[in-house]
C-alpha positions as CSV (number, residue, x, y, z in Angstrom):
1,X,7.4,-24.3,-35.0
2,X,7.7,-25.3,-31.4
3,X,6.9,-29.0,-31.8
4,X,8.2,-31.7,-34.1
5,X,6.7,-35.1,-34.8
6,X,9.6,-37.1,-36.3
7,X,7.7,-40.0,-37.8
8,X,4.0,-40.3,-38.8
9,X,3.7,-43.3,-36.4
10,X,4.9,-41.3,-33.4
11,X,2.6,-40.7,-30.4
12,X,4.9,-38.2,-28.9
13,X,6.4,-34.9,-30.2
14,X,9.6,-33.2,-29.2
15,X,9.7,-29.6,-28.0
16,X,12.0,-27.4,-30.2
17,X,11.6,-24.6,-27.7
18,X,10.5,-24.4,-24.1
19,X,6.7,-24.8,-23.9
20,X,4.5,-23.3,-21.1
21,X,1.7,-25.1,-19.3
22,X,-1.6,-24.4,-21.0
23,X,0.0,-23.5,-24.4
24,X,-2.2,-24.6,-27.3
25,X,-0.1,-26.2,-30.1
26,X,-0.6,-28.1,-33.3
27,X,1.7,-30.5,-35.1
28,X,0.9,-32.2,-38.4
29,X,-2.7,-31.3,-37.9
30,X,-2.9,-32.7,-34.4
31,X,-4.0,-30.1,-31.8
32,X,-2.6,-30.5,-28.3
33,X,-2.5,-28.4,-25.2
34,X,0.5,-28.7,-22.9
35,X,-0.7,-30.1,-19.5
36,X,2.5,-28.9,-17.9
37,X,5.8,-27.0,-18.7
38,X,7.9,-29.0,-21.2
39,X,11.6,-28.0,-21.7
40,X,13.3,-27.9,-25.1
41,X,14.3,-31.4,-26.2
42,X,11.7,-33.1,-24.0
43,X,8.6,-35.0,-25.2
44,X,4.9,-34.3,-25.1
45,X,2.2,-36.9,-25.6
46,X,0.1,-36.4,-28.8
47,X,-2.6,-38.9,-27.7
48,X,-3.4,-40.9,-24.6
49,X,-1.0,-43.8,-23.9
50,X,-2.3,-46.6,-21.5
51,X,-0.2,-48.1,-18.7
52,X,2.1,-50.6,-20.4
53,X,1.5,-48.9,-23.8
54,X,4.2,-48.3,-26.3
55,X,5.9,-44.9,-26.5
56,X,6.8,-44.3,-30.1
57,X,9.4,-41.9,-31.4
58,X,11.4,-42.1,-34.7
59,X,8.7,-44.6,-35.7
60,X,10.3,-47.0,-33.1
61,X,9.2,-48.1,-29.6
62,X,11.5,-46.2,-27.2
63,X,9.8,-47.4,-24.0
64,X,6.7,-48.4,-22.1
65,X,4.4,-46.2,-20.1
66,X,4.7,-46.8,-16.3
67,X,1.2,-45.3,-15.8
68,X,-1.5,-43.9,-18.1
69,X,-0.3,-40.8,-19.9
70,X,-2.7,-38.2,-21.1
71,X,-2.5,-36.1,-24.3
72,X,-0.4,-33.0,-23.7
73,X,1.4,-34.6,-20.7
74,X,5.2,-34.4,-20.4
75,X,6.7,-37.8,-21.3
76,X,9.9,-38.7,-19.5
77,X,11.6,-40.9,-17.0
78,X,8.9,-40.4,-14.4
79,X,6.3,-42.1,-16.5
80,X,8.3,-44.2,-19.0
81,X,10.5,-47.2,-18.6
82,X,12.8,-49.1,-20.9
83,X,11.5,-52.2,-22.8
84,X,15.0,-53.7,-23.3
85,X,16.4,-56.9,-21.8
86,X,19.7,-58.7,-22.2
87,X,18.2,-61.1,-24.7
88,X,17.7,-60.4,-28.4
89,X,17.2,-62.3,-31.6
90,X,18.1,-60.8,-34.9
91,X,16.9,-61.6,-38.4
92,X,18.7,-60.3,-41.5
93,X,16.1,-58.3,-43.5
94,X,18.3,-56.6,-46.0
95,X,17.3,-53.1,-47.0
96,X,18.9,-50.7,-49.5
97,X,18.0,-47.1,-49.1
98,X,18.4,-44.2,-51.6
99,X,21.8,-42.4,-51.6
100,X,22.9,-39.1,-53.0
101,X,24.3,-38.8,-56.5
102,X,28.1,-39.3,-56.9
103,X,30.1,-36.1,-56.8
104,X,33.7,-35.1,-56.8
105,X,35.3,-33.1,-53.9
106,X,38.9,-32.4,-53.0
107,X,40.9,-31.1,-50.1
108,X,44.4,-29.8,-49.5
109,X,46.1,-32.7,-47.7
110,X,49.5,-34.5,-47.4
111,X,50.5,-37.5,-49.5
112,X,52.5,-40.1,-47.6
113,X,55.2,-42.3,-49.2
114,X,53.0,-45.4,-48.8
115,X,50.2,-43.7,-50.8
116,X,47.9,-42.8,-47.9
117,X,46.4,-39.3,-47.5
118,X,46.7,-37.2,-44.3
119,X,45.0,-34.0,-43.1
120,X,47.7,-33.0,-40.6
121,X,51.5,-33.2,-40.7
122,X,52.4,-33.7,-37.0
123,X,55.1,-35.3,-34.8
124,X,53.7,-37.6,-32.1
125,X,55.4,-38.9,-29.0
126,X,53.8,-42.2,-27.9
127,X,54.7,-43.5,-24.4
128,X,54.6,-47.3,-24.2
129,X,54.0,-47.0,-20.5
130,X,52.6,-44.4,-18.1
131,X,55.9,-44.2,-16.2
132,X,57.4,-42.0,-19.0
133,X,54.5,-39.6,-19.4
134,X,56.4,-36.8,-17.6
135,X,59.4,-37.3,-19.9
136,X,57.1,-37.1,-23.0
137,X,55.5,-33.9,-21.8
138,X,58.9,-32.4,-21.1
139,X,60.0,-33.3,-24.6
140,X,57.0,-31.6,-26.1
141,X,57.5,-28.4,-24.1
142,X,61.3,-28.2,-24.8
143,X,61.0,-28.9,-28.6
144,X,58.3,-26.6,-29.8
145,X,60.9,-24.8,-31.9
146,X,60.7,-27.8,-34.2
147,X,57.2,-26.8,-35.2
148,X,58.0,-24.7,-38.3
149,X,57.1,-24.6,-42.0
150,X,54.7,-27.4,-42.9
151,X,54.9,-29.2,-39.5
152,X,51.5,-28.7,-37.9
153,X,52.4,-29.6,-34.3
154,X,54.3,-31.7,-31.8
155,X,52.1,-33.7,-29.4
156,X,52.2,-36.5,-26.9
157,X,49.3,-38.7,-25.6
158,X,49.9,-39.7,-21.9
159,X,48.1,-42.8,-20.6
160,X,48.4,-44.9,-17.4
161,X,48.9,-48.3,-19.0
162,X,51.6,-50.4,-20.6
163,X,52.6,-52.2,-17.4
164,X,50.9,-54.3,-14.7
165,X,48.3,-55.5,-17.3
166,X,47.4,-59.0,-18.3
167,X,45.8,-60.9,-21.2
168,X,43.4,-58.9,-23.3
169,X,44.1,-55.6,-21.6
170,X,47.8,-55.9,-22.3
171,X,47.1,-56.9,-25.9
172,X,44.6,-54.0,-26.4
173,X,47.1,-51.4,-25.1
174,X,49.8,-52.8,-27.4
175,X,47.4,-52.9,-30.4
176,X,45.9,-49.4,-29.8
177,X,49.3,-47.7,-29.4
178,X,50.7,-49.4,-32.5
179,X,47.6,-48.4,-34.5
180,X,48.2,-44.7,-33.4
181,X,51.8,-45.0,-34.5
182,X,50.6,-46.0,-38.0
183,X,48.1,-43.0,-38.2
184,X,48.7,-41.0,-41.4
185,X,48.3,-37.6,-39.6
186,X,51.5,-38.4,-37.8
187,X,54.3,-37.6,-40.3
188,X,56.8,-38.7,-37.6
189,X,56.5,-40.8,-34.4
190,X,58.8,-41.2,-31.4
191,X,58.0,-44.3,-29.4
192,X,59.1,-43.7,-25.9
193,X,59.6,-46.6,-23.5
194,X,61.0,-47.0,-19.9
195,X,62.8,-50.3,-20.2
196,X,61.3,-52.6,-17.5
197,X,57.6,-52.5,-18.5
198,X,55.4,-55.4,-19.6
199,X,55.0,-53.7,-23.0
200,X,58.5,-54.1,-24.2
201,X,59.9,-52.3,-27.2
202,X,60.4,-55.6,-29.0
203,X,56.7,-56.4,-28.4
204,X,55.7,-53.0,-29.7
205,X,57.9,-53.4,-32.8
206,X,56.4,-56.8,-33.5
207,X,52.8,-55.3,-33.2
208,X,53.7,-52.3,-35.4
209,X,55.0,-54.5,-38.2
210,X,57.1,-52.9,-41.0
211,X,58.0,-49.3,-40.5
212,X,59.9,-46.5,-42.2
213,X,63.1,-45.6,-40.2
214,X,62.7,-42.0,-41.4
215,X,59.2,-41.8,-39.9
216,X,59.4,-43.9,-36.7
217,X,62.1,-43.7,-34.0
218,X,62.4,-45.6,-30.7
219,X,64.0,-44.7,-27.4
220,X,64.2,-46.6,-24.1
221,X,64.8,-44.1,-21.3
222,X,66.7,-46.5,-18.9
223,X,69.3,-47.1,-21.5
224,X,70.2,-43.4,-21.9
225,X,72.4,-41.3,-19.6
226,X,70.3,-38.3,-20.6
227,X,67.0,-39.4,-22.1
228,X,65.9,-35.8,-22.8
229,X,69.0,-35.0,-24.9
230,X,68.8,-38.3,-26.7
231,X,65.1,-38.0,-27.5
232,X,65.4,-34.4,-28.6
233,X,68.1,-35.5,-31.1
234,X,65.7,-38.1,-32.5
235,X,62.9,-35.5,-32.7
236,X,65.2,-33.2,-34.7
237,X,65.7,-36.0,-37.2
238,X,62.0,-36.6,-37.4
239,X,61.3,-32.8,-37.9
240,X,63.8,-32.8,-40.8
241,X,61.8,-35.5,-42.4
242,X,58.3,-34.3,-41.6
243,X,59.1,-30.8,-42.8
244,X,59.6,-32.1,-46.4
245,X,55.8,-32.7,-46.8
246,X,53.6,-30.1,-48.5
247,X,49.8,-29.9,-48.9
248,X,48.4,-30.8,-52.3
249,X,45.0,-31.5,-53.9
250,X,43.7,-34.9,-52.8
251,X,40.3,-36.5,-53.6
252,X,37.8,-36.6,-50.7
253,X,37.3,-40.2,-51.6
254,X,40.5,-40.9,-49.5
255,X,39.0,-39.4,-46.3
256,X,38.1,-41.6,-43.4
257,X,35.8,-39.7,-40.9
258,X,34.8,-41.0,-37.4
259,X,31.3,-40.2,-36.0
260,X,30.6,-39.9,-32.3
261,X,28.1,-38.2,-30.0
262,X,28.3,-37.2,-26.3
263,X,26.4,-35.0,-23.9
264,X,23.4,-35.7,-26.1
265,X,20.0,-34.1,-25.7
266,X,16.5,-34.5,-27.1
267,X,17.5,-32.7,-30.3
268,X,20.5,-34.8,-31.0
269,X,18.4,-37.3,-33.1
270,X,16.6,-34.5,-34.8
271,X,19.3,-32.0,-35.8
272,X,23.0,-32.9,-35.4
273,X,23.0,-36.7,-35.7
274,X,20.9,-36.8,-38.9
275,X,23.0,-33.9,-40.3
276,X,26.0,-36.1,-39.7
277,X,24.1,-38.9,-41.4
278,X,23.5,-36.7,-44.5
279,X,27.2,-35.8,-44.5
280,X,28.2,-39.5,-44.2
281,X,26.0,-40.3,-47.2
282,X,27.5,-37.5,-49.3
283,X,31.1,-38.5,-48.5
284,X,30.4,-42.2,-49.2
285,X,28.7,-41.2,-52.5
286,X,31.9,-39.4,-53.3
287,X,33.9,-42.6,-52.6
288,X,34.9,-41.8,-49.0
289,X,34.6,-43.7,-45.7
290,X,32.9,-43.1,-42.4
291,X,33.1,-45.0,-39.1
292,X,30.3,-45.4,-36.5
293,X,31.1,-46.7,-33.0
294,X,29.5,-46.6,-29.4
295,X,28.1,-50.1,-29.4
296,X,26.1,-49.8,-26.1
297,X,24.4,-46.8,-27.6
298,X,23.1,-48.9,-30.5
299,X,21.2,-51.2,-28.1
300,X,17.5,-51.0,-29.0
301,X,18.1,-49.6,-32.4
302,X,20.8,-52.0,-33.8
303,X,18.4,-53.6,-36.3
304,X,18.2,-50.3,-38.2
305,X,21.9,-50.8,-38.9
306,X,21.9,-54.6,-39.1
307,X,19.4,-54.5,-42.0
308,X,21.6,-52.3,-44.0
309,X,24.6,-54.6,-43.8
310,X,25.6,-55.3,-47.4
311,X,25.9,-59.0,-46.9
312,X,25.0,-61.8,-44.5
313,X,28.6,-62.1,-43.6
314,X,28.8,-58.4,-42.5
315,X,25.4,-58.9,-40.6
316,X,26.8,-61.8,-38.7
317,X,29.9,-59.8,-37.7
318,X,27.6,-56.9,-36.5
319,X,25.4,-59.2,-34.5
320,X,28.5,-60.8,-32.8
321,X,29.8,-57.3,-32.0
322,X,26.6,-56.4,-30.2
323,X,26.3,-59.7,-28.4
324,X,29.9,-59.6,-27.3
325,X,29.3,-56.1,-25.8
326,X,26.1,-57.4,-24.0
327,X,28.2,-60.2,-22.6
328,X,30.8,-57.7,-21.4
329,X,28.0,-56.0,-19.4
330,X,26.4,-59.1,-18.0
331,X,29.8,-60.7,-17.2
332,X,30.3,-57.8,-14.8
333,X,26.9,-58.2,-13.3
334,X,25.5,-55.1,-15.1
335,X,22.3,-54.6,-17.1
336,X,22.7,-53.6,-20.7
337,X,20.2,-50.7,-20.4
338,X,21.8,-48.7,-17.6
339,X,21.9,-45.6,-19.8
340,X,21.3,-42.7,-20.6
341,X,23.5,-40.5,-18.3
342,X,22.1,-37.8,-16.0
343,X,23.0,-35.1,-18.6
344,X,21.2,-37.0,-21.3
345,X,18.1,-37.2,-19.2
346,X,18.2,-33.5,-18.3
347,X,18.3,-32.8,-22.1
348,X,15.2,-34.9,-22.8
349,X,16.5,-38.4,-23.5
350,X,14.3,-40.9,-21.5
351,X,15.5,-44.5,-22.2
352,X,18.4,-46.2,-23.9
353,X,16.1,-47.0,-26.8
354,X,15.4,-43.2,-27.1
355,X,19.1,-42.5,-27.0
356,X,20.0,-45.3,-29.5
357,X,17.4,-44.3,-32.1
358,X,19.0,-40.9,-32.1
359,X,22.5,-42.2,-32.0
360,X,22.2,-44.4,-35.1
361,X,21.0,-41.4,-37.2
362,X,24.7,-40.6,-37.7
363,X,24.9,-43.7,-39.9
364,X,22.7,-42.1,-42.6
365,X,21.3,-44.4,-45.3
366,X,24.4,-46.1,-46.6
367,X,25.1,-49.9,-46.6
368,X,27.4,-51.2,-43.8
369,X,30.4,-52.6,-45.5
370,X,32.5,-53.9,-42.6
371,X,32.6,-54.4,-38.8
372,X,35.9,-53.6,-37.1
373,X,37.3,-54.9,-33.9
374,X,38.9,-52.6,-31.3
375,X,42.2,-51.3,-32.6
376,X,41.5,-52.5,-36.2
377,X,41.8,-50.1,-39.1
378,X,39.4,-49.2,-41.9
379,X,40.1,-51.1,-45.1
380,X,36.8,-50.9,-47.0
381,X,35.3,-47.8,-48.6
382,X,31.8,-46.9,-47.2
383,X,30.1,-47.1,-43.8
384,X,32.0,-49.1,-41.2
385,X,31.0,-50.1,-37.7
386,X,33.7,-50.2,-35.0
387,X,33.6,-52.1,-31.7
388,X,34.0,-49.6,-28.8
389,X,32.1,-48.3,-25.8
390,X,30.1,-45.1,-25.5
391,X,32.7,-43.3,-23.3
392,X,33.8,-40.2,-25.2
393,X,37.5,-40.4,-24.8
394,X,37.7,-44.2,-25.2
395,X,35.6,-44.3,-28.3
396,X,37.2,-41.2,-29.9
397,X,40.6,-42.8,-29.3
398,X,39.4,-46.0,-31.0
399,X,38.1,-44.0,-34.0
400,X,41.5,-42.4,-34.3
401,X,43.2,-45.8,-34.1
402,X,40.9,-47.0,-36.9
403,X,42.4,-44.4,-39.1
404,X,39.9,-41.6,-38.9
405,X,41.5,-38.4,-40.2
406,X,38.8,-36.3,-38.5
407,X,36.2,-37.0,-35.9
408,X,32.7,-35.5,-35.9
409,X,31.3,-35.1,-32.4
410,X,27.7,-34.1,-31.9
411,X,26.6,-32.7,-28.6
412,X,23.6,-31.1,-27.0
413,X,25.5,-29.9,-23.8
414,X,29.0,-29.3,-25.0
415,X,32.5,-30.6,-24.1
416,X,36.0,-29.3,-24.5
417,X,37.9,-32.5,-25.1
418,X,39.7,-33.5,-28.3
419,X,41.1,-36.8,-29.7
420,X,44.5,-37.1,-31.5
421,X,42.6,-36.6,-34.7
422,X,41.0,-33.2,-35.3
423,X,37.7,-33.3,-33.4
424,X,34.8,-31.2,-34.8
425,X,32.2,-30.3,-32.2
426,X,28.7,-30.0,-33.6
427,X,25.9,-28.5,-31.5
428,X,22.4,-29.9,-31.6
429,X,20.9,-26.5,-30.7
430,X,21.7,-22.9,-31.4
431,X,21.7,-21.9,-27.8
432,X,24.7,-24.1,-27.1
433,X,26.5,-22.8,-30.1
434,X,26.0,-19.2,-29.0
435,X,27.0,-20.0,-25.4
436,X,30.1,-22.1,-26.1
437,X,31.7,-20.6,-29.1
438,X,35.1,-21.7,-27.7
439,X,34.0,-25.3,-27.8
440,X,31.6,-25.6,-30.7
441,X,32.8,-25.6,-34.4
442,X,29.5,-26.1,-36.2
443,X,25.9,-25.3,-35.4
444,X,23.4,-27.9,-36.5
445,X,20.7,-26.3,-34.4
446,X,19.7,-24.4,-37.6
447,X,17.8,-27.6,-38.6
448,X,15.4,-27.0,-35.7
449,X,14.9,-23.5,-37.0
450,X,13.7,-24.5,-40.5
451,X,16.9,-25.3,-42.4
452,X,16.6,-28.5,-44.5
453,X,18.8,-31.3,-43.2
454,X,20.2,-31.8,-46.7
455,X,21.4,-28.3,-46.6
456,X,22.9,-28.7,-43.1
457,X,24.6,-31.9,-44.2
458,X,26.2,-30.2,-47.2
459,X,27.3,-27.3,-45.0
460,X,29.0,-29.8,-42.8
461,X,30.7,-31.5,-45.7
462,X,32.1,-28.1,-46.8
463,X,33.3,-27.5,-43.2
464,X,35.0,-30.9,-43.0
465,X,36.8,-30.3,-46.2
466,X,38.1,-27.0,-44.8
467,X,39.3,-28.8,-41.7
468,X,40.9,-31.5,-43.8
469,X,42.7,-28.6,-45.6
470,X,44.2,-27.2,-42.5
471,X,41.5,-25.1,-40.7
472,X,41.9,-25.8,-37.0
473,X,39.1,-27.0,-34.8
474,X,38.4,-25.3,-31.5
475,X,39.9,-28.3,-29.6
476,X,43.1,-28.0,-31.7
477,X,43.3,-24.3,-31.0
478,X,43.1,-25.0,-27.2
479,X,45.6,-27.9,-27.4
480,X,43.0,-30.4,-26.3
481,X,44.5,-33.8,-27.4
482,X,43.9,-36.8,-25.3
483,X,43.6,-40.6,-25.4
484,X,42.0,-43.2,-23.3
485,X,42.6,-47.0,-23.7
486,X,39.8,-49.5,-23.2
487,X,40.4,-51.7,-20.1
488,X,38.5,-54.6,-18.6
489,X,40.7,-56.8,-16.4
490,X,43.1,-56.9,-13.5
491,X,45.8,-54.4,-12.7
492,X,48.8,-56.2,-11.1
């Protein structure tokens, strides 16, 4: 099969393989001859589309024809434009979709004293300010001997903020770092400050709230004659504590899994993203939780999620989240639809509507139970929406801060980055999986080769449970652990 028509209402089909000019094809009984070469992931018209006519994919309008398009013609940015604008009105039309049967799954995880589950038992060094990044890195390098027994690793997450910030930016940095300090995968945390920064240690402690002295330690470098020696002593205390934890059987109902895409292509919404959606439904049916973010990449497809909000209250929160993000764009003099990226376009994604309709496939069929602000943690079982941008590092950091034990990252082009939480790279096509085995953990391209998406989703669930039980992702093996904090305002 070289072509797929995703929905019966679609007037375009997507190439699953490269198609040559003049090649005669048939999809769902519709014969079509390629009028030109069409690359894998790109679209081909199944019927004539007049100038100004709607281009339909996923059963949704993904753009308008700039000029008449003939059957068999390549459909992309040269002949299609977005139909989006900054304005939008939303009506709550509640829909409940079928879900998988409830099932029981377990993984080998760590049980924290506060009752939470964890999939890693690590020690994290969190700089409160970018000025101490080099000290934090030195501490990691000099204390690797502490990583023994059940301790899975010692890491730090450098960033440039914590000082010279004002208002919301200062608050977001404080909130994000405190949320990371609470993450269950961190069995022990050293909070490392300088001493003269805006984000004072007292502020950080107030944001953190109650903490366990065995688990969280604090050090201000300017107050120590030898900050390396003093911090290393604290890390030894943390290691003694963290080393007491052992893996045990834990129900998958306690898992929180973040869902993200990046470097998407024309197959993202056909293979990897819907496979993640199947996984999400399976985990939620088992009592677990998933988190969907990337608000700007919901524009044009947001109603698909809005109508699955479990209540009007949740719907109103979801609408506010989207409207606030649109205001963020327009307040900076930017249009909301300046997307997709050059790489997305090269992979076959034409408009933001096209990208968004593929992106929201990760949400599966479940009801949306809550909408979280940036830096807020998951508290409700089920599918959650999280406010955050589309940027890979920023949104993956926000997912970690929301409590995601693991992040699923679908990609059509590949990327080596990793978040603080184990980051599973899922390829949309087999060619990428074969080419980048050092980056890609799971191949969803099999769904374009005849594998049923339900089977792909169950394979992904099994893989996630293995990662939760200790199997390292490729990013973990390469030491790819990074954060990026959302910033909007002035730097002093």
